[in-house]
N, C-alpha and C positions, 0 to 999 in steps of 0.2 A: 670483204665485210668483217674479217677477223678483227682488224684493228678498230673498226667502228664499234663493234660489240664489246671488245675489251675495254675501250674507253667508257662506254655506257656502264658496264659492270663496275668499273673502278670509280667513276665519278659519283655514282649514286649508291655505291657500296651494296650492290644487290646480292653478292655472294661473298661473305667474309672468308678469309683464309681458313682452311680446315673444315669448312662446312660440307655436309652431304646434301646433294640436291637431287630431287626426283624430277625427271623430264617427261612431260606428257607427249607421247609420240603416236600419231595416227598413221603415219606412212606418207602423208601428203607433203607437198613441197615445203610448206612453212615449218612443220615440225621436224622434217628431215634435215633441213638447213640448220635449224636450231641445235639439234643433237650433234650434227657434224661440227659446228662452230664451237660448242661447249666442250666437245671431246678434245678439240685442238687446244682450247684455252685452259682446261682443267689442270694439267701438270704445271703450266706456266703461272697459274694464279692460285695453286694449292687448294683445289676443292675436288670433291669426288662426285661421281654421277651414278644414278640408276635410272634406267628407262622404264616406262610403264605404258602399256597399251591396252585398250579395252575394246572388245568386240561387242558392239551394240546389238547384234543379231537383227539388224534391220534390212540387210541386203544379202542375206543367205550366204552362199559360198564366197561371194566377193568380200564380205566383211571378214570371214575366216581367213581368206587369202591375205588380207591386209595385216591381220595379227601375225600370221606366219612370216610375212615379209619383214616385219619389225623384229620378230624373234631371231630370224636368221641373220639380219643385218647386224644386230647387237652382238651376236655370237662372233661374226666376222670382225667386228670392231673391238671386241673384247670389253663390252659394256654389259654389266649385269642388267637383266630385264625381268619384269613381272608382267605376265599376260593374264588378263581377266576377261570375263564375259558376263553380260547382263541382258536379260530380255527387256529391252526398253519399251517395246510396245505393250507388254503386260504391265510394266510399271506405270505407264501413262494411263492405262485403263483403270488400274487399281487406285491411283491417287487423283484421278480426274485432271490430269495434266495434258498439255499439248506434247507432241513428239519431241519438239526442240527443247522444251523445258525439262521433260523427263530425261532426255539424253544428257543434258547439262548436269542435272542432279546426279545421275548415275556416274557420270565421268568424274565429277569432283569428289563424290563419296569414295570412289575407287582410288583416286589419287591420294586422298587423305589417308586411306587405309595403308597404301603402299609406303607412304612417308613415315607413318608411325612404326610399321613393321621393320623398316630399314634404319630408323633413328634419324631421319632427315627432318629438318625444320622448315625447309623451303621447297616449293614446287614451282618449276618453270614451265610456262606454256608459250605457244608460238603466236600469240596475237601480234599483229603488226599495224603499220600506219593506215593501210587500207581498211582493215577491220575497225580501227578507231573511227574513221570517217563514217563508216556504215553504222556503227553503234550510236554516234552522236545524232545522225539523221533519224535513226529509229526512235531514239528518245525524244527528239523534237516532234516527230509525228504523234507520239503518245502523250504530248503535253507536259513534258518534264520541265522542272525548274532548273536552276543553275547546277544543282547537285547532279542531275542526270546528264546535263550538257558537258560535265567534266569527263564523261565517258570512262574509259579504263585508265588506271594508273600504272606506272612502271612497277610499283610495289604496293600491295594492299593486303589487308587481312584475308585469309583464305575463306571462300564463301560458306563452307560448311563446317569449318573448324577454326575457331579463333586462336588456337595454339600454333597454327602454321601461318607462314607468309607465302603469298602468291606473287611471283615475279614474271615480268614480260620483257625479256632482253631485246626482243625485236620490235618493240612498240614504235620506235622512230624509223624503222626500215620499211621501205615500200615493197609491195608484192613484186614489182618489176625487178628490184634489186635482189630479192630472194630467189626468184626464178633464174636470174642471171648467175647467181652463186651456184645453184644446182647444176646449171649447164656447164659452168666453168670447171667444176670438179667431177663431172661425170655421174652425178647423183640422178637416179631414175625413180622419182616419186610415184606413188600410187595415185590413181585418179578415182575420186568419189563422184559417181554420176548424180547423186542427190544434190550436189552443189549447183547444179544447173536447173533444179526444180523450182520454178517461181511460185509454187504453192506456199513456199516458205517466205515470210516477209523479208528476211535478210537477203535472200537470193533475188527477190524482186528489186530491192534497193540497189543491190550490186549490179544487176544486169540491165535494169530498165531506168530506175530513177536517177542514179548518179550519172550515167551517160547523157540523159536528157538535161540534167542541170549543168553538165559540162558545156552544153551549147551556149549557155549564158555566162559561165565562168569556167574557163578551161582549167583553172587551178582549184576547182571546187573541193577536191580531197584535201589539199593543203589548207584551204580555208577552214574546213571543218575540223581538221586536227589542231589547227591553231586555236580555234574556238574552244576545243576540249582542253588545251593546255591552259588558256587563260581562266576558263571556268573552274578547272580543277584546282588551280592555285588559290583562287578566291574562295572556293569551297573549303580548302584546307584551313584557310584563315578563319572562316566562319565556324568551322568545327572546333577549332581551338578556343575561340571566344565563347561558344556555347558550353563547351566542357568546363570552362572556368566558372560560368554561372551555375552549372549543375553541381559543381563541387563546393559552392559557397553556402553560407548559412541561410541564404534566401530560399533554398530548395531543400525539401525534406522528401526522401525517397523511401517508400514502403513497398511491401510485396505487390500490392494491387493498386497502389495510389501514389501519385507524386503531387506534392503541394508546393506552390510557388507563391511567395509573398506578393500580394496584389500591388502594393506600392512600388516594389522593385520591378515587377513585370511591366507596369505602365511607364516606368522611366526608360525602358529599353527602346531602341530603335525598332520600328515595325518589322524590319527584316530579321532582327534578332528575336523578336517575339515569335515570328513564324518558325524560325529555326528551332527555338526552344520547345515549342509545342510539338513540332515534328519529331524531335529527338525523344521527347517524353512518350509520345504515342508509340514510336518504334520500340522503345525500351519495354513498354508494357505488352506490345504485340509480338515481340521477338521477331520482327520482320524488317525488311529493308525498303518497303514501298508504302507510301502514305498518300492518299488522295489529296492533291494540293488545294482543291476547292474546299474541302473540309477544314484544312488548316486555316485558310483565309476566314472562313466562317467562325472558327473557334477564336481566333485573335480578335475579330470584331466583337464577339460576345464578351470577351474579357475586357476589352477597351471600354465598352459601354457600361459594364458593371451590372448587367441585368441579373437579378437573383432568381428569376422565375423561368429561365430557359436554359438550354444547353446545346452544345454541338455534339453530334453523334458520329463516331467513326465505326468502321467495320470491326468485327471481333468483339463487340460489346464494350468498346472504349468510348468514354465521353469526356468532354471538357465543360466545366461549369464554374461559376463564381459563387463562393460561399463567404459572405462577410469580408474578411481581409485576405483571402487566399484565392488563387486560381487552382482548381483541382483538376488533375488529369487522372482518370481512374477507370477501373473496370466496373461496369454496371452490374448490380445484383440481378440474377435471373428473374426473380419475382417482379422487380421494378420494371425491367425491360418488357416483361410480358404484359404488365398492367398498362404501360404506355402505348401498347399496340392495340388495345381493345377499344371497340366502339361501345356506344351506350347499349346496355342490356335491359330488356324489359324483365322485371322481376315477377316470377311466378308466385301468386298469392292465392291460396297457400301453396307451399312447395319448396323446391330447392333450385337455386340459380347459380351456375358456375361463373366466377369472375376471376380470370387469370388462374392462379393456383388456389384460390379460395372458393368456398361454397357458402352462399347466403341462404339461410333457412328462414321461412316465414310461416306464420300460423295465425289463425283467428283466436286460438286458445291461449290462456295464460300459461307460460312455460318458465321454469326457473332459469335465471341467467339471461333471459331475453329482454330486449328493450321494447318499450311500448310507444307506438306512434299513432297520433290521431289523424285519421284520414276521412274523407267523404266517401259515400257509397259510389262505387264505380270508378274511383280514382285510378290513374295509371301510375304505377310505381316503377322507377327505373334506377339503374346503378351505373355510375360512370366515374371517371377521374375528373380532376379540377379543370375548369376552363377559365380563361381570362374574363373578368367581369362578374364572376359568381359572387353572390351576396347571400347572407343568411342572418338570422337573429340569434346570436349566441346567448346563453343564459347570463343573467346579470346586466343586460344592456337595456332593460325596461322597454323592450319591444323595438328598440332601434336596430337597424341592420348595419352590417359591416361587410366589407369585401372579405371573402374567404382567404385570399392570399395574405392580406394584411393581418388577419386574425392568426393565421398559421405562423407568420413571421414573428408576431408578438410572443408566440409560444415557443420561439426558437426552433421551429421545425426547419431543418436544413433545406435549402432550395431544391436539391436533387430529390428530396422525398416529397415535396409539396405536389409535384406533378403526378405522383403515384398515389396520392391520398384518395381512398374510395369515398364517393359522395352519393347519398341516397336522395332521390328527387321524387316529389309527388306532383303530378301534372306539370312537370318542368320546373318546379320551384324547389330549391335546396331545402331538404327537411332534416338531414342529419349528416354529420361529417365524422369519418372514422380516423382517429388520431391517437397515437400512443396506446394502441390496442383497446380503445374504447370508443363507443359511439357518443357523440355530443349532439343532443336533439335541439333543433331550432325552437325558440319560444313559440313560434307560430304553429307548431305541431304538437304542443304539449296539452292542448285541450282534448280531453278524452271523451269519446262516446263508445261505450262498450259494444255497441252494435256494429260499428265500422272500424274500430281500432285494429291495428295489426301488431303482431309481435315478431321480432326479427333478431337475428344474430349470425355472425360468421361461425361456422362449425369448426371445432377444434380438429387439428391434424387433417385438414381437408386438402 
C-alpha cells in the first residue's frame, strides 16, 4: 500500500513538502495502518508528523488502554504524540446530541486544538473506501441530495475550523487491503467492541444492510463509492458556479440578510436556484445541513413571485419575495411570534396579550387611545392578516378594499404584512395596525357613547 498511498498524496497534493500533519489515531486497524504508512513516507516526501489520540471515556478501562497503546507505539516509532480525554457521554447530555455526534464533535475539536498547538495546517484521518460506501448509503437513507451523495472527499475544509484542511489518504483503499497491510507488517491493532453494536446506524449499515444489498449486487460497495465520486465532482462544479453568483453584483450580503435580484434569480436553472438558496440559508445558519423540502418550497415561492407568503426554515430563517428581490433573511423575533398566534378574544375592558404586545381596552375616554364604534355585546378579537380580508379604509367613501392590496399600496413589505395586527368586531375587520398607528374602518367610525370602546397597544409591553 505504500506506493498506492504515495501516488494518492502526490497526485492530489494532499501534503505539500515541508508541511506538518496531525494524524488522528484510535489504535484500530485503519488509523494504525495510516500512521505506519505516513511514517514511512514522511522522510521520502519531506513532511513531518504528530499523532493525536482521544480517550472518549465511553468504554472505561478499554478506552484508557487504547490511549496507552497509541502513546507507547508512538514512543517506539519515534513519533510525537498528544493524548487527550473527553467525557463524551456528558457532552452528549449537555448539548442534546447523540453519542455518535458528540464523539465526532469532541474528536474534531481535539484534533483542531492539537493542530494549532503544533503549527500544523492539515489533519489526516483514516476514512477508507468501505467507510465511504457506508456514508453514501446513510445519506441516501436520510434523503440527501447530490451534495450528500458525494460522501467524503479526499481533501475538505476541517469540520470545526475553516483554517485547517482535513485529508483522507486511505479513501480509495478498502478495509480488506488495510487489514492485509496490518497482517503483512505484524501490526496488532486494538479492537473496539462498540463497532459491532447495531444500535448505531452506521454499524447496522455495515453488518446488516450492505451484506443484504450484496446479494443483489456483489459489487455494492464499489457501486456506492463510484456514486460518491461522480456526485462529488458534480457537487464541486455546482459549488463553483454558485460561488460565482454569490460574488456577483446580483447578490447583496448583509449580516442577517441576503438579497438576490429577482430577475437574475429567475434566469437561473432550477438546480442553481436551489443551490443558491441552500448556500444562503447555510451562510445565515452557520450550519451544513438544510432541509431539502424547504429549499424546494422556497424556490417555488420565488419563481411564482407571491408577495404575501414565505418559506420558513429552522433557526428563524425565511425566504420571501419583496418587489424585485428574493430575500433570504433571519426573521425578527416579534414577527415570528406574531405569526404563530391564533386569534385572541379581546378582554373589554381589560388587557390582552398579543405576541410581545399588550392591547388595553376601556369604556372610558383615555388620552392617546383610539375610539371604535361597536354594538352592545359585540365580540372583539385580535389576529394577524388572512387571505381575503377586506375593510373600508378612510377616504374610500364606504367602499371596501382587500387589506393586502391596501398594505401593498402603502409599500408595507410583504414579510411585514403577515404580521400586521388586525382588530375584528364580530368577525369583521374594524381596524388595522400599521406604521405604529391604528387605521379605523369607516364602518366603525359611527360612535355611540354607550357602546363605543377605547383601545391602544401599551408602550414597552
